C-alpha positions in Angstrom: 54.9 -306.5 5.3 57.5 -304.1 4.0 58.0 -303.6 0.3 61.5 -303.8 -1.0 62.8 -301.4 -3.5 65.3 -302.6 -6.0 67.3 -300.0 -8.0 68.0 -301.4 -11.5 70.4 -300.0 -14.0 68.7 -298.9 -17.2 69.2 -301.4 -20.0 69.1 -300.9 -23.8 65.5 -302.0 -23.7 64.5 -299.4 -21.1 66.6 -296.6 -22.6 64.5 -296.9 -25.8 61.6 -295.4 -23.9 63.4 -292.0 -23.7 64.5 -289.4 -26.1 68.0 -290.6 -27.2 69.1 -286.9 -27.6 68.7 -286.4 -23.8 69.9 -289.8 -22.6 73.5 -290.0 -21.3 75.1 -293.4 -21.4 78.3 -294.5 -19.7 81.3 -296.1 -21.3 80.0 -299.7 -21.0 76.9 -298.8 -23.1 79.1 -296.9 -25.6 81.3 -299.9 -25.9 78.3 -302.2 -26.5 76.9 -299.8 -29.2 80.2 -299.2 -31.0 81.8 -302.6 -30.5 84.9 -300.8 -29.2 86.8 -301.7 -26.0 87.5 -298.9 -23.5 91.1 -298.2 -24.8 89.9 -298.0 -28.4 87.1 -295.5 -27.4 89.7 -293.2 -25.9 92.0 -293.7 -29.0 89.1 -292.7 -31.2 88.5 -289.6 -29.1 92.1 -288.5 -30.0 92.2 -289.6 -33.6 88.6 -289.4 -35.0 86.9 -285.9 -35.0 83.6 -287.6 -36.0 83.5 -289.8 -32.9 81.0 -288.7 -30.2 82.5 -286.4 -27.6 82.1 -287.1 -23.9 79.9 -285.0 -21.6 81.4 -284.2 -18.2 79.2 -285.5 -15.4 80.8 -283.4 -12.7 82.6 -280.1 -12.4 85.9 -281.9 -11.8 88.6 -281.3 -14.4 90.9 -284.1 -13.0 91.8 -287.2 -14.9 89.3 -289.9 -14.3 86.4 -287.5 -13.7 83.1 -289.1 -14.6 81.9 -288.7 -18.2 79.1 -290.0 -20.3 78.0 -289.8 -24.0 74.8 -288.8 -25.6 72.9 -291.9 -26.9 71.7 -290.2 -30.1 75.3 -289.1 -31.0 76.6 -292.7 -30.5 73.7 -294.1 -32.6 74.3 -291.5 -35.3 78.0 -292.3 -35.4 77.3 -296.0 -35.9 74.8 -295.2 -38.7 77.4 -293.1 -40.4 79.9 -296.0 -40.2 77.3 -298.3 -41.8 76.6 -295.7 -44.5 80.3 -295.4 -45.3 80.5 -299.2 -45.7 77.7 -299.1 -48.2 79.4 -296.3 -50.2 82.7 -298.2 -50.3 81.1 -301.4 -51.5 
């Protein structure tokens, strides 16, 4: 009998096992963490200097080249937004 291997995408639960400072997430995970849709993420990149910056995942400089974000930076940005809410209250 031959064993089958299934490649599974990491989920938020499995990512927690790793150091968030060294985990690169894709835009779908960034969207889930921030609550922003893809267009809003790219708008924040233009308008908000505090928003996490993308990490190139290839040497390509062309539009549409793959990028990711560092999990720890996304989490820190969300924590900062929460802290700002508490200060404003």
